[in-house]
N, C-alpha and C positions, 0 to 999 in steps of 0.2 A: 504493499500500499504505500502510495506517495504521501510524504509529509508536506503539510502547509508550511509557509515560511515561518510563522510564529513557533510551530511545533518543531521545525528543524533547528531554529535558533535555541530553543529550550533544551533540545536533544544535545546539541553541541555544548551548550552550557553545563549539562549534566556530566558529559564526558570530561570536560575541562576540570570540573569540580573534583571528579573522581581522580583524575591525574594529579592534581595539585594536592589533594588529601594524601594519596599515596606517596607522592614526593615529599610532603612534610613529614610523614611518618618515617619515610626513609632517611631523611636528613636527621631526624631525632635519633633513630637507631645508629645510623653512621656517626652522627655527632658524638654519641656516648662512646662509641668504639674509638673513632679517631681522636677524640679529645680525652680519651681515658686510657684504656688499657695499651694502645699503641704508643702512648707516650713514653712508656717504660722500656728503654731500649738496652738496659744494662750498662749504658755508657755514663758514668757519673759526670755531672757538671762539676766544673772546677771553680775554686775561689768564690764560693757562694755562702751566704748566711741564711740559715733556716730559722724561722720563727715558730717556737713550739708553744702551743696553748695546753696547759696542764691544769689540774684542779688546785684549790688553795691548800688542801691537806698535804698534797705531795710537795708543795712549796715550803709550808710551815714545818714539816718533819724532815726537811733536807733531802728528800728523795730526788727532786728535779734537778738539784745541783750536782748530785752524784751521777745521775743520768747523763746530763750535759757534759760534765767533765770527762766522763769515761768515753762518750761518744766522740767529742772533739779530740781526745788523745789518739783514738783509733783512726780518725779520718783526717788528721792534721796534714798528712802528705798530699792530700788532695785540695787542700785549701778550703775544706768544707767545715763550717762552724755552726753549731745549733746554740740559739740563745733563747731565753724566756721571752715570749711574745709580749709579756708585761701588759696584758689586758685582762679584763674581767673574765672569770672562768666561764661564765655564761654568755660570752660574746656572740652575737648573731652574725654569721658568716655571710648572710644574705646582705647585710648592711655594710659590713667591713670589707668583704672580699673584692667586690667590683671597684672599689676605690683605692685598693692597694694597701690598706693597712691592716688587713686580716692575717691570720696565721697560716704558714705552710702546712703544718701538721697539727691536728687538734684532737684531744682526748675528751670525750664526753660519753654520756649514756646512749644507747641505741636509739632511743626515740628522738633525742636531740640532734644526733647526727643524721639520721635518715630522712628527717624533714627536708634536708637539703638536696635530696635526690631529684625532686620535681624541678627545680630550676637549674639542675646540672652544676651545683655549687661544689660538689665533692666528686673526686674522680672514682670510676669503677677500677677496681685493682685486679691485677694479674695473679690469680690464685696460685699458679705455678711458681711464682717469684716470692711467695710469702713463705718464709723459711719455717714458721711454726705450724704451718697449716696442717700437717699430719697429726699434730697433738692437740688439735681443736676439734671438738664434737660438732656434729652436724646441728645440733640444737643450738650451740653457741653461734656458729656461722649463720644460722637461720635468721637471726636478728638483724643481720647486715646484708641480706640479699633482697633484691627488688627486681621486678620485670619491667624492662623499658624496651618499647619497640618490638615486643614479642620475644625478647631474649632476656635471660635471667643474668644479673651481674652481681658481684660481691663488692660493697663499698666500704667495708671497715674490717679491721682486725681485732677480734675479741682479746681483752686484757684479763678482765676479772668479772665474776658473776655477782651481781647484787641480789641479795635475798634478805629480807627482814629476818633478824635473829633476836632471840631473847638474851639480853644482858642482865646478869644478876649477881648480887653479893654473896659469895659462898659463905663468908663469915657471919652473915646474918641469918643463916638457916638454924632453926632451933636445935639445941643439943639432943633433944629426944626425938629427932625426925625419924629415926629408924623404927620407933615403935608407934609414933603418932602420925607420921607423914610418909608412910611407904607401904600403903596397903596391898600392893601387888608384890612386895617383898622381892623387888628386883635390884635393890641397892642404890636406887635413884630417888631423891625426894619427890613426892608426887606434884608439888606445886610447880616444878619445872618441866613436868611431862604433861600435865593435863590443865586446861584452862578452867576446869570446875574446881580443881584444888587451888589454883592461883586465885581464883575468885574468892573462895572460902578464906584462904590464908590472908588475903588482902583485906577482907572484911574484919578479920580478927585483929590485925595490926592497927587498922584505923580506929577501932573501937578501944583497944587497950591503951593507945597512946593519946586517946581524946582528940583525934583528928590532927596530930602534930607529926605523925609519921604514916607512911603508906606502903603498901605492897607493890602491886603493879601500877605504874603511872605512865601515861602516854598521852600526847595531844591527840584526841580522837577525831578532831576536825581535819587531820591529815589524811587526805584521800588515799595517798600512795599506800599507806599502811592499813588503813580501815577498809579499803576495798577487798582485802583478803577474806574478810568474814562473809561478804556477799558471794565471792567466788566459791567458797568452800561448801555452799549449799546450792550450787548450780547456776549463780549469776555470771555474768560476763560483761565485757565493755562493749565490744562490736561482735556481730555475727560473722557468718560466712566461714568457709573452710580455712582461710588465712586469718581470721580474726580482725578483718579490716572493712567489713561491710558497715559502713556508718549509717545505713538506713535501718539497721537492726540494733537497737540499744538494749542491753540485757541485764542490768543490775536486778531487775524485778523478776527475771525469768526462773522457772523451776521454783525452788524454795528459797530464792535469794533474799526475801524478806526477812528470813531468820537471821541473817547477818546483822540486821537492825536491832533485833532483840538482844543479840550478844553485845553489841555496842552499848545499848541502854544499860545492860547489867553491869558491864565493866565500869561504866561511869559512875554507878552508884557507890563504888568503892574508892573513888577519886575526889576531887573537888573541882570547882568551876574553872580552874586553870586548864582543865582537859577540853574545854570548849573552844580554846583558841591556842596560840603557839607557845604560851609561857612554858609548858613542860618540856617542849622540844628544846627550847633555849637553855633551860636551867638543869636538864637532866644530868649533865655531866658533873656539875658541882653538887647537886642534891644526892645523887648517888654516892659521890665521894664522902659526903657528911653522914651517910647512913640514913638520910631522911626517906629515900626510896629503896625498896628491896630490888626492884626489877624494872626494866623498860624494853621496848623494842626499837631497834634501829639496824642500820646496815654494818657490815664488818669493817668497812674502811674507816670508821671514825673510832675504832678501839683504842687507838693510841691517845685520843683526846680524853677518854675516861681515866686512862692510866695517869696522864699528866695531871688531871685534877685531883686524883688520889695523892699524888706526891705532893701537890700543893697543899693538900689537907693534913700533910704531916706523916703519911705512910711512906715507907721505903718502896722503890720501884718493884723489888723482889715480892714484897707482901702484896702490893696492888695487883701484880700479874698473877699471883697465886689465888687471889680472891675475887678478882673481877672476871667473871666467866661468861663466854659467849656460847650458846648452844642453840639447837634447832628449836624452832617455835612449838609450843605445846599442842597437843591434839585437841580437837573440839568434840563435843558431845553430838552424837548423831541426832539427838532430839532437837538440837538448836536451843537448848535451855540450860544455863550454867548451874542450875539446880536440880538437874535431871540427868543421871548417868545410866538409866535403866536400859537405854538402847545401845550402850557402848560408845565407842569413840571412833573418830576418823581423822585423818591427816589434814591439816590445814593447808589450803592452797593460798599462797601469798603472792601478790604483785612483786615483781623483781625486774631485773634488766641485765643487760650485758654491756658493760663499759668498754670502750675500745678506742682505737686510733682510726682516723680517716685522713685523707690527703685533700687539700683544697684544690680546686679547679684552677684557681688563680696563681698557684705556685709557678715560679719559673725554673724550678729545680725539682721536677717530679722524681727523677732517678735517686737524687740524694735524699729526698723526702722518704722514698721507699726504703733506702738504706738505713734511715733513722728508725722507721717503724720496725723493721727487722731487727734492729739492734735492741730497741726498747722492749721488743716481745721475746727476746732471747731468754733462754733458761736462767742465765746468770742474773739478768736485770729483773725479770718477773719474780725470781726468788728473793731478790733484794727488796723489791717493792713490797712483797709479802711480809718480809721481816720488819720493815719500817712502818708500813701502813696497816698491816692486818688484814690485806685484802684476800679474797678466795680466788685463786688463780684459775683462769679458764683453760690453761694449759693442763691436760690430763696427766702427763708425766709428773708435773710438779705437784698437782693436787693428790695424786696417789702416793707420791713420796712423802708429803707432808702428812697425808692421812687425816683421820679423825673428821672433823667438821668440813674441811676442805673437800675431801672425797664425797662426803654426804651432800654438799651443796651441788656439785657436778652431778650426782645421781638424781637429786631433786629436779634439776633443770632437764634431764633426759626423760624423767617419769612424768613431767607435767605439773609437779607440786609447786613449781614457780611459773607463775602466769606472767609471761614476758610482755613488757608494756608494748602496745601496738605502735609500730613505727609509722604512724600517720599523723598528719598535721591536726586532724580533728580531735586528737587526744587532748589537746589544750583546752577544748570546750567541756571536758568531763569534769574537771576539778572543782569549779566554783558550785555548781548545783549539788555534787556529791558531798563536798565539805560542808557546805551549808546544812544539809540534811543531817550529817553526822554530828555537828555541834548542836543542832536543834534537838536531836535525840538525848544527847548528854544533858543539855539544859533542862529538858523535859522532866528527867528523873531527879536531877539535883535541886531543882526548884519546885519539885512536887506539883508539877502542872498536870500531870496525868492524862496527856492527850494521846500519846502512843502506847497505851496499855494493851489494847487488844490486837490480835493478829491482823484483823481487817484494816486497822488504822496503820499499821506498819506497812502493809501491802499498798495501801493508797499512798503513803508517803514516798515509797521507793519507786512506784509506778510514776509519780509525779516528777521524780529526779530524771527518769528515763525520757520523759516528755520534754522537760526543760533542756536536756542535752541534745535531743533531736532538734528541737527548735533553734538552739544556738548554732548548730552546724547547718541546718537546711533552710530554716525560715529566716533567721536573723542575719544570714550572710556569713556566719563563721566557716573556718576552714581548717 
């Protein structure tokens, strides 16, 4: 059938649109390759200075200086020098990179780094040139993988696994714990194994001290840590096989609302400081003074607790012997800290994988990769673990260190660690979730009695899902 002139024009326009679309996708895919992996030629750039962005703890504990000094000595013959980027640890590469004052290499959590993939701000890395690749699990690498133009690329090198851990004062455990606090007779105090016993122990401490000392203390408005209570009962952040479907918000799904009940019960043994950030800020000093028995945080801040205990008058040897990190306690299947009748289940906690990425704006990609390989070597990761208390993503080192380090790697592989989704929309999750968790804590501590029933809890967390959805899709969030 012959086409009319308007139809012919429309047909040609459609063909051109398809060609342009395919061409654009091809440019994107080729751009990622040509501006990424193909930049790594094994030929080191000479006489260059690399700006390295590290976290504040690495700086404060002297690790960054050791790393830079060791690398610079190793590569002095090439005129390659690595220096502290001397910018905020949460620097936004999107803003600094295009203008030439961003870092060449940056160390951050997977969700922070992977948000740069969309704008091609970080380079896809040649996995065959990552020297520690064979020592990293698929679960660790998965946090840094993304599909662009129909092809999967790796954008970061895992360094350490972040998982919330229970920190507690061993010397504050009652002397009679073996008879009074070890019902399962396994030689481990029950309050560090089960949230039900931690709840009961905390209630007792608060009562006996007339509200001057506490058992478990944590800022419950911190969504990163609080989210695990919802995950443990079937809730999730985003749906989809890859956990990145932002059209499906899932904190309320399955029995997720029970996480709200747990948060409300834990708040009852704390004080109003748990509704905001006070406990997070003062936990180091209050643990050191013995005002708190336990808290939850990540292993990379272990040395900060030790430092505060030394400041409080303890020897470092005593501090390290009595400030203990352990896996988080198990939760009751019932979702009620006063009901153990259905047994216990492992808690699923939000975590992440911190690592290194290389800026697309670097003028020395090969030297930058050399730095990443040096920084993720057995020697330097081992030193990082010694100084900072991190849990290595390198399986060889985790197995050698054993104990909790090996357990954290196992938790990542088993799914007990819910890795933060590496999508921009994650930023829209925190305010609604944290506001609700703070409201739950305030509800019980001020005896408001709003969220007493399961239906009210369900309504509350469903509202959180709706707010997150609106922030992402209706209000223009991304």
